[in-house]
N, C-alpha and C positions, 0 to 999 in steps of 0.2 A: 864455360859450366866452372863451376869449381869441384876442385877434389873430392871426393866425400871419406868419413870414414869408415876403413872396409871389414870394420869391424862388425859391423851390424851384418854384413852381408853373410857373414859366418853362422848366424843364430840362426837355429831350426825352425821350419814352421812359425808359427802364430805364437801370441804367448797363452798357454795355457787356458785359461779359462775363457778368453778368446775361441779360441776352440770349440770350450764346451758348449758356450754359447750360441755357434754357427752349429753347432749340430743339432742343440735344440730349437731354434728357430726356423731350421730346415724342418725339423718334425712338425714342429706345431703347425708350422703352416700348409704340410700335407696333412693334416690330421686336428682340424681346427674346432671338431666338436670333441673329442680330449683333453681334461685338465692335465695339466702336467703338475706334479708337486717339486717344488725345488730345495733339494738339501745338498744343493753342490757346494755356489760359491759363499764362503764366508761372509756374508751380507747380513746384519739383523734385521727383525721384521716388527720389534715391538716401538713405540712412537717416546722422544723423549720422555723423561719423568716431570712431572708438573715445576718440580724448584728449578730446574734446568731453564723451562719456558720461562719461567717467571720471572730468572735473569736476565732473561733474554731480549723480552722486551722492555725490560726497562732501560737494559743497554741502550735500547732501540731508539726508546724515547728518550734519552740525555742526545743520541746522535740527533736529535728535532731542534735541538735548541742552542742559541749561540754559548751559553756559558757554561752551557757541559759539553757541546759538540767537542770533538776530538778527530785530531788529523792520523798524521802517521805517528804509529806508536813505538814505544819498545823495541829495537829489533832482536829484541832475546827475549820479548815477555814481558808483561806487565809485571809492576812490583806483587799486585796481589794473589794473582794465578801462578808465579814462581814460588811465595811465601807458605801458598797453601799447597802446593806440590812436595815444597821443603818440610811441612811439618805431615802434611796428609798421609805421604807416601815414606818418608823416611825416618823423620825424628821417633817416631811411632814405634819403630823398630831398633832403636838405636843407632841410627845411621847418621852422623852429621855430614850434611850432603851442604855446599857453600853455596849462596846466590848468585852466584856469576859461572858455577858450573852446569845451570840447567840453563836448558834452549828450549824458547817452545816455538811447537811447528805445524805443520797444517799436516801431517801423516805421518806413521811410525814406518807406511811404505816409503814416502819420501826420503828420508832419512839415512832408511839403512841403506837406498837406493846411492841417495849423495853421497852419503859416507865413504868412500871407497874414493873418492877426490882426492882421500889424502894419503894415500899410500903411491909410493914409488909406481910408475908401469910395469913392473917386473916382479912384483910383491908377492910370493904365494900365497896364496888363496888356501882354507880349507873349510870346507864344509860337511853338516852330518848330512846323509843321504838313507832316505829322501830327506831336502828340504825347500823351503819357500823360495818357488823361483828367482824370486827378484834380486834374494842376493847373488846366485851365480848370472842372472844375465846384464845385472849392473856392470858386476868385472867382464863380463865379456864383449857388451860393448866397449867395454877401455881396453881390451885386449891383454887382460890377466890370463884371459881362461885358456889360451890357444888355441886350437882347431877343433871343432868339432868329430868326433870321430861313431859317429851314428847311433850312440849312446850314454856319452861322456864326452867331458874336455880334455885333452891329453896334460895341460899346466894342472888343474884343478886336483886339489889332495881331496879327496872323500873319505868320508869315517863311518861307514855303511850301521846303520839302524835295522835290526831285524827281529824278527821271533828268538832265532836264534843266540844274540847276545842281550835279549831283553830290554830290546832297542835302546839299550845306554849306548852310546857311542865311543870306539875308542880314541884313546890322543894318537896326533898323528906318529904316524911314524918315519917321520924326515922333517927336517927344519920347517917351519910353515911362518908367516909373518903375523897373518890375520887366520883367526878361527872364525866362522858364525856358526852362534849358539840360540837357539829358540826355545826357551820353557817358561811354563806348556808350549807345547809341542806343535807346530803346526808343523806337519800334516797330520801325524801320528798321534796326537794329543797323550802324549804320555810325558813325566814328569820324571826330575833327575832329585835324586835326595841330597842332604846339603854335603855326607860326603861323596856322593859323586860328582858334585860340581869342584868341591875343593881338588881332586884331582886334573880337572882341568886348569884350575885359577893356579896350583902351583906347577904343574907343566909349562905356562904360559911364562911366568916368574924365572923358572929356571931358566929358560930356552929363547927369551926375549920374545913372545910372541902378543899380540896384544889377542882379547877376545870383545867381539860385536858380541852382546849379548840382547837376543827380542824378547822383552818380557810383556808384549800385548797382552795375553792371557792370565796375569796376572792376579784377576779379580776370581776368577773360575776355581783358585786353590780350593781343595775344603779341608787342610789340615795343617795343624801349624808347623808338623815336619818338615815340611818342603819349602823351600826356599821362594819368597816372593821376589826379591831382588838376587842378585848378583853378589852385591855388598856387604849381604850376611853374611859373606864368605869371607876370610883372614885373608887380606895380601889382595884380592882383589880391586879393592882402587887404585891400584900401581897397574894394572895391566888391563883392565875393561870397560869398556862405554857399556852403559847402559839404555836403549830405547823402549818406549813405550807409548801407552796410546789411549785417547778417550774412549774409539771407536766400537769395540767390542764393549771395555767397561759400565760405558754411559750412552749407547749410543750414535755416537757421534761422525758415523759412517758416511752422513750425508750435511753433516757440519762441519768438520772435520778440525780436528785438535789433537798433536800431541805434544811431546817433550823428550829430550835426550837429555843424559846426565853426561859429560867428561871430566873427572879429575884432574886437579893440575897435577897432580899425581902420577898423570899415564903420558908417557912419553915416546915420540919415534925419535928416529936418528939420519941423518943427512948422508950423502955419500961420502962427506970427507969426515965421520963422524962427530960430528955436531949434536947434541941435544936438542928437541925442541918439545913444547908443548902442544900436544896434539889440542888441547881444550883455545888457545890462542891461533890455530889454525883454523879450528871450527868457526871460532868469533870473525877473522878474516872472510871466510869463505860466505857465512848466512849476512855478513855485512854486506857485502859484495853481492849476492844473488838473490836475497831475500826481504821482502819489507815488514814483515809477521804476519801475523795472524790476528784478525781484527777484532776491536773492543768488546762486540756485541756475545761473540764463541769466547773469548778469554773471558769475558762474566761470567756465560754459562758453564766454561769448564770450571769452573772458581766454587759455582755453585754445588758441583759434587762433592766438592771437598765439604759441606756444611751436614748438620748431622739428620737435619732431615732428605737432603739430595744422598748422602749413604743410606737411608734406611727405604730409598728408594729403589735408587740404580740395586741394590743388595734384592727385593724383594725381583726385580727384572732377569737379574741373573741365574735367582734359584729357580723362573718358569720355564728358563733354556737348558739349566742343566738337571729340569725336570724330562724335558724333553730327552736331553743325552740318553737317562737313565730306561726310557722308552723303547731309545732306538739298540742299545747296550741289549737291555734285557732280553727286547722283544729277537736282538736277531741272535744272539745264544740258542733261546729256547726253541727256534729255528736249524738250530745243529750251525751256525756260522763262529768262525774262530773270529774272537771280536778282541781289541785292545781301545785303548783311551777311553774317553769320556766319562773317567772320573775326577776328572781336577779339570779338564776341556773341554770343550763347545764340541769337539769333533771324536768322531768314533771311527777308528781305522779296521778294516776289515779283509779277512784273507778273501780273492776271490773263489767259486766252488772247480772244483775238479780242475785246479791247474789252470783256468780260462784267462789270457790273457788281458791286465785291467779295460782298455780301452776295448774290446769286445766287451764285458761287462757292460762298460758304461751304453754301449747302444742294447746292447739286451735289455736292460733294466730300463731304459728311455724307452724302447718299441711295446714292451712286453707289459711292462706296469707306468709308465708314464712318470717314473720317480729319476728326479738327476741329481747325480754326483759326483763325483771328482776319479779320473783312470790315477792309481799309485802310481805309473808310471812316469807320469807330466809331473813328478816332482824330485826325478831323478832313477839312475838303475834300479836302486834296489827298492823302488816304488813298486816295480813291475812284477806280478801278481796280490798287491792290495787294490782296494779301493775306500774312497773318503767319504765319509756323510758329515753333516753336521747339522746342528742342536738347533741352528736359527729361524725355522718356520712357526705355524703354531701349534701350540698340544696338538689340536683339533687334525691338521693336517699331517703333523707328526705319527697322530695313531693309525692314520688310514695309509700311510706309506708303507708303515710296517705291517698293516692287512694285506696292502697290494703285495709285499714281496712274501709273503705269506700264500698269498695264493700261487705266484709266481713257482712257489717249489721250497718246502723246509730243506735241508743238509743233514737232518738226523734220521 
């Protein structure tokens, strides 16, 4: 038998959302007469907008004719989508991104999980705490996280985000190679200002670190004062890789399309001190391990950037943000302490009376038939918090708050 990668054996339990799904399924099987309202996993519920569907249909029709059929596409994305991304997401913000700095993929989750392959086995990784689990688990699988100590990994550098520091993470207190940042933040729904983000860019430049910036929720920002891209910060193109997704922006969770930007100026070093462009390394990695996103899906993604597509996806996002408002204001009215939900589709609440977050999950499921996500599943600083998402229908969102109100207000 082959020897295995024993780092997998160190992973604690199951993936967070697999465990919440398991508990929810067990409850549903035992209480088939009760309807569960899901405000847990961040999966969209509204259909793809008409402009996207039309573009996809037209592309599928092209695939049915010899004259317009396409086989393997470009490894890093079709010209029409790459240029739409450059113009729609960057040029309008005064950011110059070269054509070959954009890499189209099948999901931001894939990219943020795979990007760690570029780093040395002993690279030191820093993550905000709480944090999207993929950043942690992918590095743990590669052996960089060290050993699991019961609530954290002993080689990771945790940057705690909590009520006491206003959910603004501190810069690392020791040398690190890589810092993962996600803003608007999953799970807390909070944001960083340009000045707060500049602190990280400046620290990375001064200390030779790289920032992996997950901007998957940029479309939910409601204020021009909040940066939608880390490249709005001076110097960021020297130290940051940015990952983006069409999943939450345009409902592509089941359609799969995203992109990552790696400027040529972002570099790393070899053990003997040679400087290497990470852009070139990612090109090599993608060309070897990825065959590209399908032509119909890329045509659909490009339609998001049309005037019609933009108007349509903004209406959908506005609907989700109305749900976030309903949850946020409803919980505050019930006396809960709540964060986020103003520039993101996530609401981060404190559990009542110091209840641990898994116990609160079970109580909310059993007594209200409402599913959320335990904060501790996102890291040790998530204990005592709970995440709700705005991705259900407005009707079900209102009903969920009504059920929680019957469960007992905190005021």
